[in-house]
C-alpha positions as CSV (number, residue, x, y, z in Angstrom):
1,X,-35.5,-45.9,-175.3
2,X,-37.5,-49.1,-174.2
3,X,-36.6,-51.1,-170.9
4,X,-37.1,-54.6,-170.9
5,X,-38.2,-56.6,-167.6
6,X,-34.7,-57.6,-167.1
7,X,-33.5,-53.9,-167.2
8,X,-36.4,-52.9,-164.9
9,X,-35.9,-55.9,-162.3
10,X,-31.9,-54.6,-162.4
11,X,-32.8,-51.1,-161.7
12,X,-35.5,-51.8,-158.9
13,X,-33.1,-54.1,-157.0
14,X,-30.2,-52.0,-157.6
15,X,-32.2,-48.9,-156.1
16,X,-33.4,-50.7,-153.2
17,X,-30.1,-51.9,-152.1
18,X,-28.6,-48.0,-152.8
19,X,-31.5,-46.8,-150.7
20,X,-30.6,-49.3,-148.0
21,X,-27.0,-48.7,-147.8
22,X,-27.8,-44.8,-147.7
23,X,-30.3,-45.1,-144.9
24,X,-27.8,-47.6,-143.2
25,X,-24.8,-45.2,-143.5
26,X,-26.6,-42.1,-142.3
27,X,-28.2,-43.9,-139.5
28,X,-24.6,-45.5,-138.6
29,X,-23.0,-41.9,-138.8
30,X,-25.7,-40.6,-136.4
31,X,-25.2,-43.2,-134.3
32,X,-21.5,-42.7,-134.3
33,X,-21.7,-39.0,-133.5
34,X,-23.9,-39.4,-130.8
35,X,-22.0,-42.5,-129.4
36,X,-18.7,-40.9,-129.7
37,X,-19.8,-37.6,-128.0
38,X,-21.0,-39.8,-125.0
39,X,-17.8,-41.8,-125.0
40,X,-15.9,-38.4,-124.5
41,X,-18.0,-37.2,-122.0
42,X,-18.0,-40.4,-119.7
43,X,-14.1,-40.5,-120.6
44,X,-13.8,-36.6,-119.2
45,X,-15.9,-37.6,-116.2
46,X,-13.6,-40.4,-115.2
47,X,-10.5,-38.4,-115.6
48,X,-12.0,-35.7,-113.5
49,X,-13.1,-38.3,-110.8
50,X,-9.5,-39.9,-110.9
51,X,-8.0,-36.3,-110.6
52,X,-10.3,-35.3,-107.8
53,X,-9.0,-38.6,-105.9
54,X,-5.2,-37.6,-106.8
55,X,-5.8,-34.1,-105.3
56,X,-7.4,-35.6,-102.0
57,X,-4.5,-38.0,-101.4
58,X,-2.1,-35.1,-102.2
59,X,-4.2,-32.5,-99.7
60,X,-4.4,-35.1,-96.8
61,X,-0.7,-35.0,-95.5
62,X,-0.5,-31.1,-95.8
63,X,-4.1,-30.4,-94.5
64,X,-4.3,-27.1,-96.7
65,X,-3.9,-26.0,-100.3
66,X,-0.8,-24.4,-99.8
67,X,1.5,-26.9,-101.2
68,X,-0.4,-26.3,-104.6
69,X,-1.4,-22.9,-104.8
70,X,0.2,-21.2,-107.7
71,X,2.3,-24.6,-108.2
72,X,1.8,-24.9,-112.0
73,X,4.3,-27.8,-112.4
74,X,3.3,-29.8,-109.7
75,X,-0.2,-29.1,-111.1
76,X,0.7,-30.4,-114.4
77,X,2.3,-33.4,-112.9
78,X,-0.9,-34.3,-111.3
79,X,-2.8,-34.0,-114.4
80,X,-0.4,-36.3,-116.0
81,X,-1.0,-39.2,-113.4
82,X,-4.4,-39.4,-114.6
83,X,-4.4,-39.1,-118.4
84,X,-4.7,-42.4,-120.2
85,X,-1.9,-43.7,-121.9
86,X,-1.5,-43.6,-125.6
87,X,0.1,-46.2,-127.8
88,X,2.9,-45.6,-130.1
89,X,1.7,-44.2,-133.1
90,X,-1.6,-43.2,-131.6
91,X,-3.9,-40.4,-132.2
92,X,-1.6,-38.5,-129.8
93,X,1.6,-39.4,-130.7
94,X,4.1,-36.7,-131.4
95,X,7.1,-37.8,-133.9
96,X,10.6,-37.0,-132.7
97,X,9.6,-38.1,-129.2
98,X,8.4,-34.4,-127.8
99,X,6.3,-34.2,-125.1
100,X,2.8,-32.6,-125.7
101,X,2.1,-29.2,-124.1
102,X,0.4,-29.2,-120.8
103,X,-3.4,-28.9,-120.4
104,X,-3.0,-25.1,-119.8
105,X,0.0,-24.4,-122.1
106,X,-1.0,-21.7,-124.4
107,X,-1.1,-22.3,-128.1
108,X,1.3,-20.5,-130.5
109,X,-1.8,-18.3,-131.9
110,X,-2.3,-16.9,-128.2
111,X,-5.5,-19.7,-127.7
112,X,-5.9,-22.1,-125.2
113,X,-4.7,-25.5,-125.4
114,X,-6.8,-27.9,-127.9
115,X,-9.6,-29.5,-126.0
116,X,-9.5,-33.3,-125.7
117,X,-6.2,-33.5,-127.7
118,X,-4.8,-32.8,-123.7
119,X,-6.7,-32.8,-120.5
120,X,-9.0,-29.7,-120.8
121,X,-8.3,-26.5,-118.5
122,X,-9.5,-27.3,-114.8
123,X,-9.1,-25.3,-111.7
124,X,-8.9,-26.5,-108.0
125,X,-11.3,-24.1,-105.7
126,X,-11.1,-24.1,-102.0
127,X,-14.0,-23.9,-99.7
128,X,-13.8,-20.0,-99.6
129,X,-14.6,-20.3,-103.6
130,X,-10.8,-19.0,-104.2
131,X,-8.8,-20.7,-106.9
132,X,-6.0,-22.5,-106.1
133,X,-4.3,-23.4,-109.1
134,X,-5.6,-23.8,-112.8
135,X,-6.2,-21.4,-115.3
136,X,-10.1,-21.4,-115.3
137,X,-11.8,-18.4,-114.0
138,X,-14.2,-19.1,-111.2
139,X,-16.8,-16.9,-112.3
140,X,-17.4,-18.6,-115.5
141,X,-20.1,-21.8,-115.7
142,X,-18.0,-24.6,-114.2
143,X,-18.8,-28.2,-113.6
144,X,-17.8,-28.8,-110.1
145,X,-16.7,-32.0,-108.3
146,X,-16.3,-31.9,-104.5
147,X,-12.9,-32.9,-103.2
148,X,-13.2,-34.9,-100.2
149,X,-10.7,-36.1,-97.4
150,X,-12.1,-38.5,-94.7
151,X,-15.7,-37.9,-95.6
152,X,-15.0,-33.9,-95.3
153,X,-15.2,-31.5,-98.3
154,X,-11.7,-29.6,-98.5
155,X,-12.5,-28.0,-102.2
156,X,-13.7,-28.3,-105.7
157,X,-12.2,-29.5,-108.9
158,X,-14.0,-27.6,-111.6
159,X,-13.8,-27.8,-115.4
160,X,-15.6,-25.7,-117.9
161,X,-18.8,-26.7,-119.2
162,X,-18.4,-27.6,-122.7
163,X,-20.8,-28.2,-125.6
164,X,-18.3,-30.1,-128.0
165,X,-15.8,-32.4,-126.9
166,X,-14.4,-32.9,-130.5
167,X,-11.0,-31.8,-130.9
168,X,-8.5,-31.8,-134.2
169,X,-7.7,-35.3,-133.4
170,X,-11.0,-36.5,-132.9
171,X,-12.3,-34.5,-135.8
172,X,-9.9,-36.3,-137.9
173,X,-10.8,-39.7,-136.6
174,X,-14.5,-39.0,-137.5
175,X,-13.8,-37.9,-141.0
176,X,-11.8,-41.1,-141.7
177,X,-14.6,-43.1,-140.2
178,X,-17.1,-41.2,-142.5
179,X,-14.7,-41.8,-145.6
180,X,-14.4,-45.3,-144.7
181,X,-18.5,-45.2,-144.6
182,X,-18.7,-43.8,-148.0
183,X,-16.1,-46.1,-149.4
184,X,-17.8,-49.1,-147.8
185,X,-21.2,-47.7,-149.3
186,X,-19.7,-47.2,-152.8
187,X,-18.3,-51.0,-152.7
188,X,-21.6,-52.2,-151.4
189,X,-23.4,-50.3,-154.4
190,X,-21.1,-52.1,-156.8
191,X,-21.5,-55.3,-155.4
192,X,-25.1,-54.6,-155.5
193,X,-25.1,-53.9,-159.0
194,X,-23.2,-57.3,-159.7
195,X,-25.8,-59.4,-157.7
196,X,-29.1,-57.5,-159.1
197,X,-27.4,-58.2,-162.7
198,X,-26.9,-61.9,-162.2
199,X,-30.5,-61.9,-160.2
200,X,-32.5,-60.4,-163.1
201,X,-30.9,-62.5,-165.7
202,X,-31.3,-65.7,-163.6
203,X,-34.7,-65.0,-162.7
204,X,-35.8,-63.7,-166.1
205,X,-33.9,-66.6,-168.4
206,X,-37.0,-68.8,-168.0
207,X,-39.3,-66.2,-168.7
208,X,-37.3,-65.1,-171.9
209,X,-37.4,-68.7,-173.0
210,X,-41.3,-69.1,-172.3
211,X,-41.7,-65.7,-174.4
212,X,-39.9,-67.1,-177.4
213,X,-41.6,-70.4,-176.9
214,X,-45.0,-68.6,-176.4
215,X,-44.6,-66.7,-180.1
216,X,-43.6,-69.9,-181.6
217,X,-46.6,-71.6,-180.4
218,X,-48.8,-68.7,-181.6
219,X,-47.2,-69.1,-184.9
220,X,-48.5,-72.6,-185.3
221,X,-45.4,-74.4,-184.3
222,X,-47.1,-77.0,-181.6
223,X,-44.4,-78.9,-181.2
224,X,-42.4,-76.5,-179.4
225,X,-41.7,-76.9,-175.5
226,X,-39.5,-75.7,-172.9
227,X,-37.2,-77.6,-170.8
228,X,-37.7,-77.0,-167.0
229,X,-34.8,-75.7,-165.2
230,X,-36.1,-75.0,-161.8
231,X,-38.9,-76.3,-159.5
232,X,-40.3,-73.2,-158.2
233,X,-43.2,-71.2,-159.7
234,X,-41.6,-70.5,-162.7
235,X,-40.7,-74.2,-163.1
236,X,-44.5,-74.7,-162.6
237,X,-45.4,-72.4,-165.1
238,X,-42.9,-73.8,-167.8
239,X,-44.8,-77.4,-167.0
240,X,-48.0,-75.6,-167.5
241,X,-46.7,-74.2,-170.8
242,X,-45.5,-77.7,-172.1
243,X,-49.1,-79.2,-171.0
244,X,-50.8,-76.2,-172.9
245,X,-48.6,-77.2,-176.0
246,X,-49.3,-80.9,-175.6
247,X,-52.7,-80.0,-175.6
248,X,-52.8,-77.3,-178.9
249,X,-50.5,-80.1,-180.6
250,X,-53.0,-82.9,-179.8
251,X,-55.9,-80.8,-180.7
252,X,-54.4,-79.9,-184.2
253,X,-54.0,-83.4,-184.7
254,X,-57.3,-84.4,-184.0
255,X,-58.5,-81.2,-186.3
256,X,-56.8,-82.8,-189.2
257,X,-57.6,-86.0,-188.6
258,X,-61.4,-85.1,-188.2
259,X,-61.2,-82.9,-191.6
260,X,-59.8,-85.9,-193.3
261,X,-62.2,-88.4,-191.8
262,X,-65.1,-86.1,-192.7
263,X,-64.0,-85.6,-196.2
264,X,-63.6,-89.7,-196.3
265,X,-67.2,-90.0,-194.9
266,X,-68.7,-87.5,-197.3
267,X,-67.1,-88.5,-200.3
268,X,-68.0,-92.4,-199.8
269,X,-71.9,-91.7,-200.3
270,X,-71.1,-89.3,-202.7
271,X,-69.1,-91.7,-204.9
272,X,-71.6,-94.5,-204.7
273,X,-74.4,-92.0,-205.6
274,X,-72.3,-90.7,-208.5
275,X,-71.5,-94.1,-209.9
276,X,-75.4,-95.5,-209.3
277,X,-76.5,-92.2,-211.2
278,X,-73.8,-92.4,-214.1
279,X,-74.8,-96.1,-214.5
280,X,-78.4,-95.2,-214.8
281,X,-77.5,-92.5,-217.3
282,X,-75.5,-95.1,-219.5
283,X,-78.3,-97.6,-219.3
284,X,-76.0,-99.8,-217.5
285,X,-78.4,-100.1,-214.6
286,X,-82.1,-100.3,-215.1
287,X,-84.1,-98.2,-213.0
288,X,-85.9,-100.2,-210.9
289,X,-87.1,-100.1,-207.3
290,X,-84.0,-102.1,-205.9
291,X,-81.8,-99.3,-207.7
292,X,-84.1,-96.6,-205.9
293,X,-83.8,-97.9,-202.9
294,X,-80.1,-98.1,-202.9
295,X,-80.0,-94.8,-203.7
296,X,-82.3,-93.6,-200.9
297,X,-80.0,-95.5,-198.5
298,X,-77.1,-93.6,-199.6
299,X,-78.9,-90.4,-199.4
300,X,-80.2,-91.4,-195.8
301,X,-76.8,-92.3,-194.8
302,X,-75.3,-89.0,-196.1
303,X,-78.3,-87.2,-194.5
304,X,-77.6,-88.7,-191.3
305,X,-73.9,-87.7,-191.1
306,X,-74.6,-84.0,-191.8
307,X,-77.4,-84.1,-189.2
308,X,-74.9,-85.7,-186.9
309,X,-72.4,-83.2,-187.9
310,X,-75.0,-80.4,-187.3
311,X,-76.0,-81.5,-183.9
312,X,-72.1,-81.7,-182.5
313,X,-71.5,-78.4,-183.7
314,X,-74.4,-77.0,-181.7
315,X,-73.1,-79.0,-178.7
316,X,-69.7,-77.2,-178.9
317,X,-71.2,-73.8,-178.9
318,X,-73.8,-74.7,-176.4
319,X,-76.7,-74.1,-179.1
320,X,-78.3,-77.5,-178.8
321,X,-81.7,-76.7,-177.4
322,X,-83.0,-78.8,-174.4
323,X,-86.3,-78.7,-172.9
324,X,-86.1,-80.2,-169.3
325,X,-89.0,-82.0,-167.5
326,X,-89.1,-85.1,-165.1
327,X,-88.8,-88.3,-167.1
328,X,-89.5,-91.8,-166.3
329,X,-86.2,-93.3,-167.7
330,X,-87.5,-96.8,-167.3
331,X,-90.5,-96.1,-169.8
332,X,-88.0,-94.3,-172.2
333,X,-85.9,-97.1,-172.2
334,X,-88.7,-99.7,-173.0
335,X,-89.8,-97.3,-175.6
336,X,-86.4,-97.2,-177.4
337,X,-86.0,-100.8,-176.9
338,X,-89.5,-101.3,-178.6
339,X,-88.5,-99.9,-181.7
340,X,-85.1,-101.7,-182.1
341,X,-86.6,-105.5,-181.2
342,X,-87.7,-106.5,-184.7
343,X,-84.0,-105.5,-186.1
344,X,-82.3,-107.4,-183.2
345,X,-84.4,-110.3,-183.9
346,X,-83.7,-110.3,-187.4
347,X,-80.0,-110.7,-186.6
348,X,-80.7,-113.1,-184.0
349,X,-79.7,-111.0,-180.8
350,X,-81.4,-111.6,-177.7
351,X,-82.3,-108.4,-175.3
352,X,-82.5,-108.9,-171.6
353,X,-83.9,-106.2,-169.5
354,X,-83.6,-105.6,-165.8
355,X,-85.2,-102.2,-165.3
356,X,-85.9,-100.9,-162.0
357,X,-89.5,-99.1,-162.2
358,X,-90.0,-95.5,-161.3
359,X,-86.5,-94.2,-161.9
360,X,-87.1,-90.5,-163.0
361,X,-84.5,-88.1,-164.1
362,X,-84.8,-84.5,-165.2
363,X,-84.0,-84.4,-168.6
364,X,-85.1,-83.6,-172.4
365,X,-87.1,-86.6,-173.5
366,X,-86.0,-86.3,-177.2
367,X,-82.3,-85.8,-176.6
368,X,-82.3,-88.8,-174.0
369,X,-84.1,-90.8,-176.9
370,X,-81.5,-90.0,-179.4
371,X,-78.8,-90.8,-176.8
372,X,-80.6,-94.4,-176.5
373,X,-81.0,-94.7,-180.2
374,X,-77.3,-94.2,-180.6
375,X,-76.3,-96.7,-177.9
376,X,-78.5,-99.2,-179.3
377,X,-77.8,-98.7,-182.8
378,X,-73.9,-99.1,-181.9
379,X,-74.6,-102.5,-180.4
380,X,-76.9,-103.6,-183.3
381,X,-74.4,-102.8,-185.9
382,X,-71.4,-104.2,-184.1
383,X,-72.4,-107.2,-181.8
384,X,-72.0,-110.5,-183.8
385,X,-75.1,-112.5,-185.0
386,X,-76.4,-114.7,-182.5
387,X,-75.5,-112.8,-179.4
388,X,-77.1,-110.9,-176.9
389,X,-77.7,-107.6,-175.1
390,X,-78.1,-107.1,-171.4
391,X,-80.1,-103.7,-170.2
392,X,-80.0,-103.0,-166.5
393,X,-81.2,-99.7,-165.0
394,X,-81.4,-99.0,-161.2
395,X,-81.2,-96.1,-158.8
396,X,-77.7,-95.8,-157.2
397,X,-77.6,-92.8,-154.6
398,X,-78.6,-89.9,-156.2
399,X,-78.1,-91.2,-159.6
400,X,-79.7,-93.2,-162.0
401,X,-77.6,-95.6,-163.8
402,X,-78.4,-97.3,-167.3
403,X,-75.9,-100.3,-168.3
404,X,-76.0,-101.7,-171.5
405,X,-73.8,-104.8,-172.2
406,X,-73.5,-106.6,-175.5
407,X,-71.6,-109.8,-176.5
408,X,-68.6,-110.2,-178.6
409,X,-66.7,-108.6,-180.2
410,X,-65.0,-106.8,-177.6
411,X,-63.1,-103.6,-177.7
412,X,-59.5,-103.5,-176.6
413,X,-58.8,-102.2,-173.3
414,X,-56.4,-99.2,-174.3
415,X,-59.0,-98.2,-176.9
416,X,-61.9,-97.9,-174.8
417,X,-61.3,-94.1,-173.7
418,X,-61.3,-93.1,-177.3
419,X,-64.6,-94.4,-178.2
420,X,-66.4,-91.3,-177.5
421,X,-64.0,-89.2,-179.9
422,X,-65.4,-88.0,-183.1
423,X,-65.3,-90.4,-186.0
424,X,-63.1,-92.9,-184.1
425,X,-63.8,-96.5,-184.8
426,X,-62.1,-99.5,-184.1
427,X,-60.4,-101.0,-187.1
428,X,-61.0,-104.9,-186.5
429,X,-64.5,-105.2,-186.4
430,X,-66.2,-102.1,-185.3
431,X,-65.5,-100.3,-188.5
432,X,-67.5,-98.4,-191.1
433,X,-68.2,-101.5,-193.2
434,X,-71.0,-102.2,-190.9
435,X,-72.7,-98.6,-190.9
436,X,-71.8,-96.0,-188.5
437,X,-70.2,-92.5,-188.8
438,X,-68.5,-92.5,-186.0
439,X,-70.3,-89.7,-184.5
440,X,-73.0,-91.5,-182.5
441,X,-71.1,-92.0,-179.2
442,X,-69.9,-88.5,-179.2
443,X,-73.1,-87.1,-179.7
444,X,-74.4,-89.3,-176.6
445,X,-71.5,-88.1,-174.5
446,X,-72.7,-84.6,-175.2
447,X,-76.3,-85.0,-174.3
448,X,-75.2,-87.0,-170.8
449,X,-72.8,-84.1,-170.1
450,X,-76.0,-81.7,-170.9
451,X,-77.7,-83.5,-168.6
452,X,-75.2,-83.1,-165.6
453,X,-74.5,-86.8,-166.1
454,X,-71.4,-89.0,-167.5
455,X,-71.1,-91.9,-169.8
456,X,-68.0,-94.4,-170.0
457,X,-67.2,-97.6,-171.6
458,X,-65.6,-100.8,-170.3
459,X,-65.2,-104.2,-171.3
460,X,-68.4,-106.2,-170.9
461,X,-68.8,-109.1,-168.8
462,X,-70.2,-111.3,-171.6
463,X,-67.5,-110.7,-173.9
464,X,-68.2,-107.2,-175.8
465,X,-68.9,-103.5,-174.8
466,X,-70.2,-102.2,-171.7
467,X,-71.7,-98.5,-171.7
468,X,-72.6,-97.1,-168.4
469,X,-74.7,-93.8,-168.5
470,X,-75.3,-92.0,-165.3
471,X,-77.7,-89.2,-164.6
472,X,-78.8,-87.3,-161.7
473,X,-82.3,-88.3,-160.5
474,X,-85.1,-86.1,-160.5
475,X,-84.9,-83.5,-157.6
476,X,-81.1,-83.8,-157.4
477,X,-79.4,-80.4,-158.0
478,X,-77.2,-81.0,-161.3
479,X,-73.5,-81.0,-161.3
């Protein structure tokens, strides 16, 4: 039989409460026994002290013990004067109004009266050590209390030293308390079981819902969510689970879109190539240098897409190779711009540079050149003819900051954070009709992060797109 976490928690809480109840019960019983015994001894001491005072008052007018010697009735009467009064129905109440026997009255079985139910046997002893009255033997072990009149001792009041002060009634009272204690312990155990059950169910209800939702999530139901019911640690766990579900759902959606986009990107150049080749085979199009150039362009586009996908896959698994060295970023930017000036001029685009000299970073020159080419290619493809581009490089704190701003068209503000997603393209003007596979900026972000830097997109002050690349300066610890 397997116990779930609810049963285990229930048993743990219940066992803890039972152990606590038993420990408290045993402690209370021990304290009761000790305290009740002390109470009876103190009560006996007070009774003997009062009895000694009564005897002193009775001795003073007689100046001798002759009035009491052998007078059992007077002795019993004096004992009754110091006996605590018992309420009707009290532990010493006798039905029918019968009076209790005197302290020294023998029992029917021939034994002495029950100690504690009535005053215990005591004896009055004169100064010569002779017993005046009382059943006790002066030779036995007695606890003596002096009887003084005017500061002079006239005798002794002695009582046997008793080990146990409990009598039948006291024992009955003790048993009643013990029984009441066990009843209370039983009721406490039942109450603890009820509380433990509801506590276990209440605490683990969110956990069960999380377990069910987790199984659904593992089965691919990424839309599964759990409604938060508390604001404690379990509530935070539910929130984290829901965030995980959102992330998985978003990743699954991105994966599906990525696969659809990749198939589309691959299908397009393949379809063009297939159509061109079929046209050549059917003789519809002659085999001319222009036709071969068109085929070569489609092959180049297909090859670039495959290479970009390969680079991204390597970046994802950390397999993209880097050879770090100190790189003069200004010279690297000038070298990249040199390869694009003719193409920019062909479209009527002006390039303005503001490059601070001596800005060096530690990086891989080939990967940084790949990053710069992607950024320049992006501006070349999507900037309207007759526009311009501003390239600025500066050192800011312990970072090198490279800004690339181009003119219109711009990118809507809400789409800027998505520019670095794979295969994402703005539908209006920055679309595939102008070239681009939608992977260049994603690769650029991977390269920047591999260098311990960052890359962000903003709206340019001249109407287009503003790309800001930040890299740690050489000699600075990478983030």
